[in-house]
N, C-alpha and C positions, 0 to 999 in steps of 0.2 A: 355504535362503532361498527356494526355489521355493514352499514352502507359505506362507511369509509374504507373498510377492508375490501369490499367489492370494487370500489373506485380505484384503489391502489393496485389491486390485482390486475385490473385492466391496463393500468399504466405500466406495470411490470412487463406484461405481454407486449406492450407497444415499444418499450425501450430496451428490453433484454433480448436483443437480436443482433445478428452479425453487422447490420447497418450501423450500429452504435460504435463499432470498433475503429474505423478509419480516422475519425476526428478526435479520438480520445487517446491519452497516454498509454492505455492498454494495447494500442496498436504496436508499440515498440516490442514487448515480449512476443507478440504474435508474428513478428518477423523471423523468429527462430523456431527450430524443431527439437534441438537437443535439450534435455531437461535442465541441465545446469545453465545453459545459455538463457533459457526462459526465466529461470530464477534470478540470475544476475541482471538481465535486461529489465525485468520487472522491478527489481529492487531499486535500481538507479532511476527508472522512470517514475516510480512512486515518490521517491525522495525529492526528485526535481520537479514534481507536479505542483508548481507554484507560479501563478500568472496565467497568461493566455495559453490555451491548449496547443495552438499551432506553434508557438514559441517553444513550449516544453518539448514537443515532438522533434522540432528541428535541433534543439540542443542535445537531445538524446542521440539523434542520428550522427551529430558531430562527434559526440563522445565515443560511440561504438565504432565509428570510422577510424578513430585513433587506435582501436583494438583490432583492426582488420576484420571487424564484424564477426569475431570469434572470441567472445569475452572469456569463456572458461579456459580455452587454450591459452589466451593471453595471460590470464592470471597465474596459470601454472608455469608458463615457459618464458615470460618476458625477461629481458635483460635490463640492467640499470639504465642503459642508454635509451631504451624504449620509453622511459618515463618522462623524458624531457618534453615531449609533445604536450603533456598534460599541464605544463606550467602556464599555458595560455588559456586553459579552460576556465570558464566562469559562467554561472547562471544566477542572477540575482545576488544573494549573499553567499552562494556556494562557490568557493574559489579553488585555486590549485592546491592549497593546503588540505582542504576537505577531500578533494578528489583523490589525492595521493594517499591519504589515510584510508579511505574507503578501499582503494586498490590493495593497500598493504594488509588490511584486515581480511578481505576476501581471499587474497592469495594465501595467507596463513591458514585460514579456515579450510579452504578447499584442498589443501595438501594432505589433510588428515580426515576429511569428511566427504561423503558422497553427495550430500545435499545440504543446502542452506537451511532446510527445515529443521535440522538437528540443533541449530543455534536457537530456535524458538521453542525447543522442547525442554530446555533446562528448567523453565518455570511451569511446565505443564502439570496440572494436578488432576486432570480429567473431570473437574467440577465444572458446572455450567458457567460459573463466574471466574474461571481461571485466567481470563485474558489480562487482568491487571498483573498477576504474577508472571505471566508469559512475557509481557512487554517490559516490565521492570528488570527481569533477569536477562532478557535479550540486550537491553541497553547497557547493563553492567558488563556483560560478556563482550559486547562490541567495543567498549572503551577500556578493556582490561589489558591491552597490549602496552608495553613500555613506551613512554613518550607520546601517548595519544594526545592530540592537541585539544586543549580546553575549548577553543572556539568551535570545533566540529561537533561538540555535544548538542548544540542547539538544532542540528539537522536530523537527529534521531530523537523524537519526542518520547517522553516517559510519563506514565501515570504518577510516578513519584513526585513530579513537579505539577501535578494536576492538569497537565496538558490534555487537549482533546485527542491528540495522536491521530489526526486525520490521515496523514500519508501512510503510516505504518498499518493502520487498520484497513486502508484501501488495498495495500499490498497483500495483506493476509486474505482479504476477500478474493483477490485474483488467484492466489495460489491454492486456497483451501476449498472454496465453494465449487461443488460439482454442478455444472451448468449444461443442461440438455441443448441449449441454443449456441454453445460454443464461444461465449464471450469470456467467462471466467474459466480457469484452467483445470482446477480440481486435482492438481499434481500431488498435494500433500494430504496424507491420510491419517496422520496422528493428531491432528487438531480437528475437532468436529465443526461443521458449519453452524451448528447450534451455539457454539461458543463465540462465534464471531460478533464483533460490534460494528454498528453502522458508522461508516466514515462521515464525519460531520463537518462538511465544508460550508462556505457561505450560502450556497444554493439550498443544500439540504437543511441547514439551520433555519433559513427563512421560511421555506415551505413547511417544515416540521412545526414551526410556531404557528403559522397560519391555520394548520390543520388541527392544532391542539395537541400535538404529540410531544411538544416541549413546553414546559411551563417555567423552567429555571431561567432567571434573568440573564446570567452570563453564559458564555459557551466555554465549557471546560470538560474535564473528565466525567464529572457527575452528570453533565448534560448528555453526554454520549451514553452513559448507563441508563438514564431516564428514557431517552429515545429508543434505545434497543429493547428495553423492557416492554415498552408499548408495542413495538413491532413483533416481539415474541408472542404477544397475545393473538396476533394475526396468523403467524406461522412459527411455532416454537422450534421447528427443525431447520428452517432456512430464513431467519429473520432479515438478514441483510440483502435478500433479493429486492427488498423495497428501496434500497439505495438507488436502483435504476429508476424507480417511480419518482422519488423525491428529487433526484438530480435532474431527471428529464423534465419534470414539471418546472423546475427552477431555471434551467439554462435554455431549454428549447421553447417552453411556453410562457416564460417570464411570469409564472404563477405568483 
């Protein structure tokens, strides 16, 4: 395994660099400087990260254009009339109903909280394996408002349904992981990078299996735990840095 660690460490160095940003959905939160704008832009970009990266980026640009490219200010100060523009927004199966509920929840939350990080701390136990509790509790909080649409629940994955939770674990990587190369933001300090789980998309899943990091037949929550546990043997403090290596090998090198 030492040889594999050295190989992946080299790939982390190759892909965990600013050149990675422009063609990835993480470029969306990088357009902003205000903490809350970065959180909101990152949240939408991660949830909409489905399909071709160029399309994802364009849909995010469209969405934030409707918010005058000031999402935090929009959430706090918009009028009912301002929401009509979102009736035409759609990306894959994410439609106007979903968009308006996301705006509704985030508006409600930011009126009483400084940071979206607080929504992820409800389930924080400070244990190395706290992520299941963190994500289950976040999902429950997110859909706790009256008349939350049932159809929208599919857009926030939860371990309670054994989902791999790729988008939300990717978002947490962006917000939590301290990155000397300036790709991930490291804005949130109450979740440890050691607690993060590796986002398991199609590319990471395929490469992980080829390298023997995944043995489980299906791809679900237990697969994510298996992969991350292997990566923790390489770096227990920052296991998800290897997401760059696995994703880069998959999408750039067609490994």
